[in-house]
N, CA, C and O atoms as CSV, one atom per row, in Angstrom:
chain,resi,resn,atom,element,x,y,z
A,1,UNK,N,N,-7.062,-50.685,-20.220
A,1,UNK,CA,C,-6.990,-48.984,-19.795
A,1,UNK,C,C,-8.086,-49.050,-18.663
A,1,UNK,O,O,-7.735,-48.543,-17.598
A,2,UNK,N,N,-9.083,-49.474,-18.700
A,2,UNK,CA,C,-9.877,-49.417,-17.228
A,2,UNK,C,C,-9.180,-49.859,-16.024
A,2,UNK,O,O,-9.138,-49.120,-15.040
A,3,UNK,N,N,-8.764,-50.730,-16.028
A,3,UNK,CA,C,-7.785,-50.807,-14.753
A,3,UNK,C,C,-6.969,-50.052,-14.303
A,3,UNK,O,O,-6.991,-49.647,-13.141
A,4,UNK,N,N,-6.062,-49.726,-15.214
A,4,UNK,CA,C,-5.225,-48.305,-15.103
A,4,UNK,C,C,-6.124,-47.363,-14.571
A,4,UNK,O,O,-5.972,-47.376,-13.350
A,5,UNK,N,N,-6.783,-46.743,-14.822
A,5,UNK,CA,C,-7.885,-45.668,-14.347
A,5,UNK,C,C,-8.306,-46.194,-13.367
A,5,UNK,O,O,-8.431,-45.362,-12.469
A,6,UNK,N,N,-8.626,-47.288,-13.043
A,6,UNK,CA,C,-9.436,-47.607,-11.745
A,6,UNK,C,C,-8.207,-48.029,-10.531
A,6,UNK,O,O,-8.473,-48.112,-9.332
A,7,UNK,N,N,-6.947,-48.248,-11.069
A,7,UNK,CA,C,-5.587,-48.550,-9.816
A,7,UNK,C,C,-5.227,-46.489,-9.969
A,7,UNK,O,O,-4.945,-46.057,-8.851
A,8,UNK,N,N,-5.215,-45.502,-10.933
A,8,UNK,CA,C,-5.125,-44.440,-10.702
A,8,UNK,C,C,-5.615,-43.505,-9.889
A,8,UNK,O,O,-5.112,-42.574,-9.260
A,9,UNK,N,N,-7.157,-44.111,-10.079
A,9,UNK,CA,C,-8.213,-43.172,-8.979
A,9,UNK,C,C,-7.915,-42.564,-7.792
A,9,UNK,O,O,-7.795,-41.357,-7.585
A,10,UNK,N,N,-7.777,-43.682,-6.849
A,10,UNK,CA,C,-7.656,-42.974,-5.545
A,10,UNK,C,C,-6.392,-42.895,-4.974
A,10,UNK,O,O,-6.133,-42.817,-3.773
A,11,UNK,N,N,-5.296,-42.930,-6.307
A,11,UNK,CA,C,-3.997,-42.205,-5.661
A,11,UNK,C,C,-3.916,-40.539,-5.921
A,11,UNK,O,O,-3.426,-39.670,-5.199
A,12,UNK,N,N,-4.719,-40.408,-7.490
A,12,UNK,CA,C,-5.711,-39.510,-7.589
A,12,UNK,C,C,-5.989,-38.656,-6.434
A,12,UNK,O,O,-5.346,-37.691,-6.020
A,13,UNK,N,N,-7.137,-39.225,-5.959
A,13,UNK,CA,C,-7.646,-38.374,-4.903
A,13,UNK,C,C,-7.320,-38.182,-3.649
A,13,UNK,O,O,-7.703,-37.260,-2.929
A,14,UNK,N,N,-6.222,-39.527,-3.232
A,14,UNK,CA,C,-5.449,-38.127,-1.842
A,14,UNK,C,C,-4.675,-37.781,-2.305
A,14,UNK,O,O,-4.028,-37.142,-1.475
A,15,UNK,N,N,-3.881,-37.743,-3.884
A,15,UNK,CA,C,-3.044,-36.327,-3.962
A,15,UNK,C,C,-4.140,-34.935,-3.549
A,15,UNK,O,O,-3.964,-34.150,-2.618
A,16,UNK,N,N,-5.404,-34.927,-4.653
A,16,UNK,CA,C,-5.668,-33.519,-4.618
A,16,UNK,C,C,-6.100,-33.659,-2.671
A,16,UNK,O,O,-5.998,-32.676,-1.937
A,17,UNK,N,N,-6.555,-35.033,-2.161
A,17,UNK,CA,C,-6.857,-34.180,-0.832
A,17,UNK,C,C,-5.696,-33.072,-0.240
A,17,UNK,O,O,-5.652,-31.944,0.250
A,18,UNK,N,N,-4.793,-34.186,-0.630
A,18,UNK,CA,C,-3.352,-33.770,0.200
A,18,UNK,C,C,-2.502,-32.403,-0.526
A,18,UNK,O,O,-1.425,-31.866,-0.267
A,19,UNK,N,N,-3.539,-32.158,-1.524
A,19,UNK,CA,C,-3.095,-30.518,-2.133
A,19,UNK,C,C,-4.297,-29.818,-1.621
A,19,UNK,O,O,-4.273,-28.601,-1.808
A,20,UNK,N,N,-5.141,-30.202,-1.136
A,20,UNK,CA,C,-5.569,-29.070,-0.870
A,20,UNK,C,C,-6.200,-28.571,0.505
A,20,UNK,O,O,-7.060,-27.701,0.635
A,21,UNK,N,N,-5.550,-29.355,1.547
A,21,UNK,CA,C,-5.187,-29.655,2.924
A,21,UNK,C,C,-4.143,-28.883,2.513
A,21,UNK,O,O,-3.591,-28.710,3.600
A,22,UNK,N,N,-3.668,-28.463,1.945
A,22,UNK,CA,C,-1.479,-27.521,2.439
A,22,UNK,C,C,-2.223,-26.194,1.724
A,22,UNK,O,O,-1.929,-25.236,2.439
A,23,UNK,N,N,-2.842,-25.861,0.904
A,23,UNK,CA,C,-3.501,-24.717,0.606
A,23,UNK,C,C,-4.547,-24.615,1.431
A,23,UNK,O,O,-5.023,-23.485,1.320
A,24,UNK,N,N,-5.293,-25.456,2.431
A,24,UNK,CA,C,-6.243,-24.355,3.338
A,24,UNK,C,C,-5.790,-23.904,4.335
A,24,UNK,O,O,-6.239,-22.996,5.034
A,25,UNK,N,N,-4.309,-24.889,4.536
A,25,UNK,CA,C,-3.358,-24.811,5.765
A,25,UNK,C,C,-2.500,-23.691,5.491
A,25,UNK,O,O,-1.986,-23.090,6.434
A,26,UNK,N,N,-2.349,-23.441,4.634
A,26,UNK,CA,C,-1.575,-22.117,4.125
A,26,UNK,C,C,-2.331,-20.550,3.982
A,26,UNK,O,O,-1.894,-19.420,4.197
A,27,UNK,N,N,-3.538,-21.003,3.561
A,27,UNK,CA,C,-4.488,-19.516,3.770
A,27,UNK,C,C,-4.546,-19.419,5.455
A,27,UNK,O,O,-4.266,-18.298,5.882
A,28,UNK,N,N,-4.865,-20.420,6.452
A,28,UNK,CA,C,-5.236,-20.359,7.254
A,28,UNK,C,C,-4.152,-19.673,8.340
A,28,UNK,O,O,-4.509,-18.824,9.156
A,29,UNK,N,N,-2.605,-20.230,8.213
A,29,UNK,CA,C,-1.656,-19.369,8.728
A,29,UNK,C,C,-1.832,-18.062,7.835
A,29,UNK,O,O,-1.863,-16.993,8.446
A,30,UNK,N,N,-1.941,-18.046,6.552
A,30,UNK,CA,C,-1.437,-16.512,6.294
A,30,UNK,C,C,-2.391,-14.952,6.658
A,30,UNK,O,O,-2.201,-13.778,6.341
A,31,UNK,N,N,-3.509,-15.687,7.508
A,31,UNK,CA,C,-4.534,-14.829,7.180
A,31,UNK,C,C,-4.805,-15.012,9.008
A,31,UNK,O,O,-5.941,-14.754,9.406
A,32,UNK,N,N,-3.821,-15.419,9.970
A,32,UNK,CA,C,-3.704,-15.333,11.313
A,32,UNK,C,C,-3.429,-14.036,11.990
A,32,UNK,O,O,-2.654,-13.270,11.418
A,33,UNK,N,N,-4.054,-13.613,13.346
A,33,UNK,CA,C,-3.381,-12.755,13.669
A,33,UNK,C,C,-2.155,-12.678,14.619
A,33,UNK,O,O,-1.719,-13.473,15.452
A,34,UNK,N,N,-1.772,-11.518,14.234
A,34,UNK,CA,C,-0.389,-11.392,14.716
A,34,UNK,C,C,0.023,-10.326,16.011
A,34,UNK,O,O,-0.296,-9.139,16.075
A,35,UNK,N,N,0.807,-11.084,16.998
A,35,UNK,CA,C,0.994,-10.639,18.251
A,35,UNK,C,C,1.730,-9.236,17.748
A,35,UNK,O,O,2.150,-9.152,16.594
A,36,UNK,N,N,1.879,-7.957,18.851
A,36,UNK,CA,C,2.974,-7.043,18.832
A,36,UNK,C,C,4.311,-7.601,18.612
A,36,UNK,O,O,4.958,-6.972,17.774
A,37,UNK,N,N,4.821,-8.469,19.063
A,37,UNK,CA,C,5.942,-9.347,19.847
A,37,UNK,C,C,6.746,-9.584,17.937
A,37,UNK,O,O,7.818,-9.321,17.391
A,38,UNK,N,N,5.296,-10.277,17.508
A,38,UNK,CA,C,5.639,-10.987,16.493
A,38,UNK,C,C,5.968,-10.029,15.395
A,38,UNK,O,O,6.924,-10.323,14.677
A,39,UNK,N,N,5.161,-8.671,15.109
A,39,UNK,CA,C,6.055,-7.157,14.780
A,39,UNK,C,C,6.548,-6.812,14.651
A,39,UNK,O,O,6.926,-6.320,13.588
A,40,UNK,N,N,7.271,-6.764,16.414
A,40,UNK,CA,C,8.440,-6.419,16.754
A,40,UNK,C,C,9.628,-7.127,16.253
A,40,UNK,O,O,10.595,-6.680,15.637
A,41,UNK,N,N,9.316,-8.509,16.704
A,41,UNK,CA,C,10.698,-9.511,15.440
A,41,UNK,C,C,10.437,-9.161,14.500
A,41,UNK,O,O,11.449,-8.800,13.899
A,42,UNK,N,N,9.064,-8.967,13.631
A,42,UNK,CA,C,9.454,-8.419,11.845
A,42,UNK,C,C,10.291,-7.282,12.059
A,42,UNK,O,O,11.433,-7.608,11.737
A,43,UNK,N,N,10.253,-6.097,12.453
A,43,UNK,CA,C,11.049,-4.986,12.330
A,43,UNK,C,C,11.869,-5.014,12.783
A,43,UNK,O,O,12.210,-3.833,12.718
A,44,UNK,N,N,13.098,-5.834,13.626
A,44,UNK,CA,C,14.098,-6.067,13.843
A,44,UNK,C,C,14.719,-6.744,12.812
A,44,UNK,O,O,15.781,-6.384,12.304
A,45,UNK,N,N,14.074,-7.726,12.489
A,45,UNK,CA,C,14.863,-8.278,11.370
A,45,UNK,C,C,15.023,-7.694,10.541
A,45,UNK,O,O,16.175,-7.786,10.115
A,46,UNK,N,N,14.308,-6.963,9.940
A,46,UNK,CA,C,14.362,-6.098,8.733
A,46,UNK,C,C,15.620,-4.807,9.166
A,46,UNK,O,O,16.191,-4.196,8.264
A,47,UNK,N,N,15.821,-4.621,10.158
A,47,UNK,CA,C,16.577,-3.951,10.603
A,47,UNK,C,C,17.872,-4.537,10.475
A,47,UNK,O,O,18.551,-4.006,9.596
A,48,UNK,N,N,18.456,-5.549,11.141
A,48,UNK,CA,C,19.620,-6.382,11.130
A,48,UNK,C,C,20.286,-6.775,10.049
A,48,UNK,O,O,21.499,-6.825,9.846
A,49,UNK,N,N,18.615,-7.281,8.803
A,49,UNK,CA,C,18.913,-7.391,7.029
A,49,UNK,C,C,19.482,-6.587,6.355
A,49,UNK,O,O,20.105,-6.840,5.323
A,50,UNK,N,N,19.257,-4.961,7.127
A,50,UNK,CA,C,19.692,-3.766,6.131
A,50,UNK,C,C,20.052,-3.090,7.277
A,50,UNK,O,O,19.554,-1.964,7.289
A,51,UNK,N,N,21.079,-3.472,8.754
A,51,UNK,CA,C,22.052,-3.041,8.998
A,51,UNK,C,C,23.425,-1.905,8.606
A,51,UNK,O,O,24.088,-1.234,9.397
A,52,UNK,N,N,23.550,-2.003,6.928
A,52,UNK,CA,C,24.937,-1.867,6.669
A,52,UNK,C,C,24.334,-0.807,6.064
A,52,UNK,O,O,25.187,0.080,6.051
A,53,UNK,N,N,23.320,-0.404,5.549
A,53,UNK,CA,C,22.418,0.814,5.137
A,53,UNK,C,C,22.263,1.603,5.695
A,53,UNK,O,O,22.554,2.798,5.654
A,54,UNK,N,N,21.248,0.333,6.930
A,54,UNK,CA,C,21.797,1.951,8.181
A,54,UNK,C,C,22.586,2.505,8.607
A,54,UNK,O,O,22.538,3.699,8.903
A,55,UNK,N,N,23.746,1.576,8.775
A,55,UNK,CA,C,24.917,2.506,9.235
A,55,UNK,C,C,25.591,3.865,8.087
A,55,UNK,O,O,26.516,4.658,8.262
A,56,UNK,N,N,24.949,3.728,7.289
A,56,UNK,CA,C,25.699,4.274,5.957
A,56,UNK,C,C,24.479,6.128,6.210
A,56,UNK,O,O,24.768,7.324,6.154
A,57,UNK,N,N,23.526,5.566,6.404
A,57,UNK,CA,C,22.126,6.343,6.633
A,57,UNK,C,C,22.632,7.110,7.674
A,57,UNK,O,O,23.015,8.273,7.545
A,58,UNK,N,N,22.638,6.403,8.812
A,58,UNK,CA,C,23.477,7.412,9.957
A,58,UNK,C,C,24.495,8.170,9.780
A,58,UNK,O,O,24.647,9.354,10.081
A,59,UNK,N,N,25.145,7.487,9.311
A,59,UNK,CA,C,26.946,8.526,9.157
A,59,UNK,C,C,26.644,9.770,8.364
A,59,UNK,O,O,27.021,10.816,8.894
A,60,UNK,N,N,25.999,9.869,7.121
A,60,UNK,CA,C,25.591,10.592,6.697
A,60,UNK,C,C,25.098,11.513,7.207
A,60,UNK,O,O,25.662,12.581,7.444
A,61,UNK,N,N,23.779,11.178,7.489
A,61,UNK,CA,C,22.979,12.097,8.561
A,61,UNK,C,C,23.946,12.740,9.823
A,61,UNK,O,O,23.626,13.922,9.947
A,62,UNK,N,N,24.731,12.468,10.540
A,62,UNK,CA,C,25.524,13.119,11.329
A,62,UNK,C,C,26.691,13.837,10.748
A,62,UNK,O,O,27.208,14.680,11.481
A,63,UNK,N,N,27.183,13.662,9.601
A,63,UNK,CA,C,27.732,14.476,9.119
A,63,UNK,C,C,27.432,15.952,8.373
A,63,UNK,O,O,28.250,16.819,8.066
A,64,UNK,N,N,25.602,15.933,8.139
A,64,UNK,CA,C,25.053,16.963,7.624
A,64,UNK,C,C,24.866,17.797,9.576
A,64,UNK,O,O,24.622,18.966,9.875
A,65,UNK,N,N,25.020,17.037,10.148
A,65,UNK,CA,C,23.902,17.871,11.553
A,65,UNK,C,C,25.321,18.440,11.671
A,65,UNK,O,O,25.314,19.667,11.768
A,66,UNK,N,N,26.382,17.947,11.686
A,66,UNK,CA,C,28.029,18.435,12.476
A,66,UNK,C,C,27.983,19.646,11.550
A,66,UNK,O,O,28.264,20.733,12.053
A,67,UNK,N,N,27.650,19.586,10.206
A,67,UNK,CA,C,27.504,20.840,8.941
A,67,UNK,C,C,26.913,22.151,9.284
A,67,UNK,O,O,27.313,23.297,9.081
A,68,UNK,N,N,25.841,21.674,9.865
A,68,UNK,CA,C,24.817,22.643,10.287
A,68,UNK,C,C,24.929,23.223,11.383
A,68,UNK,O,O,24.467,24.303,11.753
A,69,UNK,N,N,25.885,22.098,12.174
A,69,UNK,CA,C,25.936,22.855,13.809
A,69,UNK,C,C,27.126,23.814,13.699
A,69,UNK,O,O,27.144,25.021,13.938
A,70,UNK,N,N,28.008,23.102,13.331
A,70,UNK,CA,C,29.746,24.534,12.315
A,70,UNK,C,C,29.013,25.708,12.055
A,70,UNK,O,O,29.101,26.657,12.834
A,71,UNK,N,N,28.266,25.759,11.005
A,71,UNK,CA,C,27.747,27.034,10.287
A,71,UNK,C,C,27.019,27.481,11.434
A,71,UNK,O,O,27.720,28.424,11.801
A,72,UNK,N,N,26.109,27.414,12.198
A,72,UNK,CA,C,25.423,27.690,13.140
A,72,UNK,C,C,26.137,28.223,13.926
A,72,UNK,O,O,25.646,29.330,14.146
A,73,UNK,N,N,26.964,28.095,14.452
A,73,UNK,CA,C,27.900,28.519,15.120
A,73,UNK,C,C,29.107,29.576,15.077
A,73,UNK,O,O,29.805,30.102,15.943
A,74,UNK,N,N,29.035,29.652,13.636
A,74,UNK,CA,C,29.647,30.777,12.982
A,74,UNK,C,C,28.754,31.680,12.773
A,74,UNK,O,O,29.250,32.780,13.018
A,75,UNK,N,N,27.828,31.750,12.486
A,75,UNK,CA,C,26.289,32.661,12.124
A,75,UNK,C,C,26.345,33.241,13.748
A,75,UNK,O,O,26.269,34.468,13.794
A,76,UNK,N,N,26.427,32.774,14.667
A,76,UNK,CA,C,25.872,32.610,16.231
A,76,UNK,C,C,27.374,34.138,16.293
A,76,UNK,O,O,27.125,35.237,16.789
A,77,UNK,N,N,28.714,33.794,15.710
A,77,UNK,CA,C,29.964,34.520,16.633
A,77,UNK,C,C,29.751,35.531,15.628
A,77,UNK,O,O,29.781,36.679,16.071
A,78,UNK,N,N,29.573,35.426,14.568
A,78,UNK,CA,C,28.943,36.692,13.478
A,78,UNK,C,C,28.086,37.714,13.587
A,78,UNK,O,O,28.178,38.852,13.129
A,79,UNK,N,N,27.111,37.139,14.332
A,79,UNK,CA,C,26.215,37.952,15.023
A,79,UNK,C,C,26.522,38.791,16.281
A,79,UNK,O,O,25.873,39.766,16.659
A,80,UNK,N,N,27.462,38.336,16.789
A,80,UNK,CA,C,27.799,38.645,18.399
A,80,UNK,C,C,28.906,39.872,18.042
A,80,UNK,O,O,29.059,40.969,18.578
A,81,UNK,N,N,29.631,39.216,16.888
A,81,UNK,CA,C,30.333,40.575,16.688
A,81,UNK,C,C,30.099,41.896,15.636
A,81,UNK,O,O,30.797,42.880,15.394
A,82,UNK,N,N,28.984,41.511,15.208
A,82,UNK,CA,C,28.136,42.702,14.637
A,82,UNK,C,C,27.403,43.359,15.813
A,82,UNK,O,O,27.363,44.583,15.934
A,83,UNK,N,N,26.761,42.422,16.770
A,83,UNK,CA,C,26.160,42.923,17.237
A,83,UNK,C,C,27.138,44.053,18.394
A,83,UNK,O,O,26.709,45.206,18.446
A,84,UNK,N,N,27.927,43.844,18.949
A,84,UNK,CA,C,29.369,44.366,19.549
A,84,UNK,C,C,29.468,45.945,18.871
A,84,UNK,O,O,29.481,47.070,19.370
A,85,UNK,N,N,29.532,45.399,17.416
A,85,UNK,CA,C,30.294,46.776,16.461
A,85,UNK,C,C,29.147,47.890,16.380
A,85,UNK,O,O,29.352,49.075,16.118
A,86,UNK,N,N,27.605,47.166,16.717
A,86,UNK,CA,C,26.428,48.383,16.633
A,86,UNK,C,C,26.634,48.824,17.988
A,86,UNK,O,O,26.924,50.010,18.145
A,87,UNK,N,N,26.538,48.096,18.963
A,87,UNK,CA,C,26.931,49.026,20.750
A,87,UNK,C,C,27.665,49.800,20.569
A,87,UNK,O,O,27.538,50.888,21.130
A,88,UNK,N,N,28.912,49.499,19.559
A,88,UNK,CA,C,30.293,50.850,19.661
A,88,UNK,C,C,29.481,52.162,18.956
A,88,UNK,O,O,29.398,53.318,19.373
A,89,UNK,N,N,28.929,51.566,17.765
A,89,UNK,CA,C,28.494,52.794,16.945
A,89,UNK,C,C,27.494,53.414,17.874
A,89,UNK,O,O,27.767,54.441,18.495
A,90,UNK,N,N,26.643,52.964,17.949
A,90,UNK,CA,C,25.735,53.646,18.995
A,90,UNK,C,C,26.061,55.002,20.255
A,90,UNK,O,O,25.591,56.111,20.507
A,91,UNK,N,N,27.505,53.806,20.975
A,91,UNK,CA,C,27.960,54.793,22.139
A,91,UNK,C,C,28.389,56.314,21.417
A,91,UNK,O,O,27.983,57.280,22.062
A,92,UNK,N,N,28.999,56.566,20.421
A,92,UNK,CA,C,29.732,57.605,19.947
A,92,UNK,C,C,28.699,58.593,20.023
A,92,UNK,O,O,28.926,59.752,19.674
């Protein structure tokens, strides 16, 4: 049994060193400073991943803006009519 422990000892040691090195490299890579270009690439990637959702949201917003614009035009036309009607009443 002692011989088996002696043979597994170096293997376990190297395994421990490998795991420790992998964890250390992982921590170092996760804490590195990112450049503005890295941030821009991340944002671009997120946008392309959600492009379908973005297209749906954009079309919804455009429909709402169109409705608001149409209603605004109606209000302006009615205000113009009221203005001209009021001027007619005042001039009599």
